C-alpha positions, -999 to 999 in steps of 0.1 A, spaced: 60 120 -303 44 113 -268 39 76 -257 22 84 -225 -13 67 -222 -43 87 -218 -67 68 -192 -103 63 -206 -131 67 -187 -157 44 -203 -154 18 -177 -184 14 -160 -181 23 -121 -191 -10 -109 -170 -26 -130 -138 -8 -116 -152 -16 -78 -150 -49 -92 -114 -50 -103 -93 -76 -81 -124 -89 -64 -113 -121 -66 -75 -118 -67 -64 -94 -43 -67 -86 -7 -51 -55 14 -33 -54 45 -33 -21 65 -19 -16 96 -44 -2 125 -36 10 157 -63 -9 183 -74 6 218 -65 41 238 -35 56 248 -6 32 267 -32 -1 261 -29 6 221 -14 -21 201 -6 -24 163 -29 -51 144 -29 -61 111 -64 -55 92 -74 -79 60 -101 -61 32 -109 -72 0 -104 -50 -33 -140 -33 -25 -128 -23 10 -150 -48 29 -132 -57 64 -127 -93 63 -104 -104 97 -72 -94 111 -41 -105 122 -18 -100 147 13 -100 125 16 -88 85 32 -121 80 -1 -140 94 -21 -118 75 0 -122 46 -3 -164 51 -41 -159 55 -46 -142 26 -23 -168 3 -45 -200 22 -73 -182 5 -61 -178 -32 -55 -143 -32 -26 -120 -34 -16 -96 -8 -11 -59 -12 6 -36 19 -10 -5 23 3 17 44 
């Protein structure tokens, strides 16, 4: 007997996009600048992908997210 769940496709796209919208925010390291002058910052995005901020360190990004009642998730 196979115990692997089969995903259902009956969730409307709009509902799928809203999953986690009020629960999580994502942190993604990005390079800012060109060449020698570039530096790494940590972009903060809502669950629907909207950029809402950036921080100098991952720890600062996570703290800002938690201060706003959300759970941080790291993207790479």
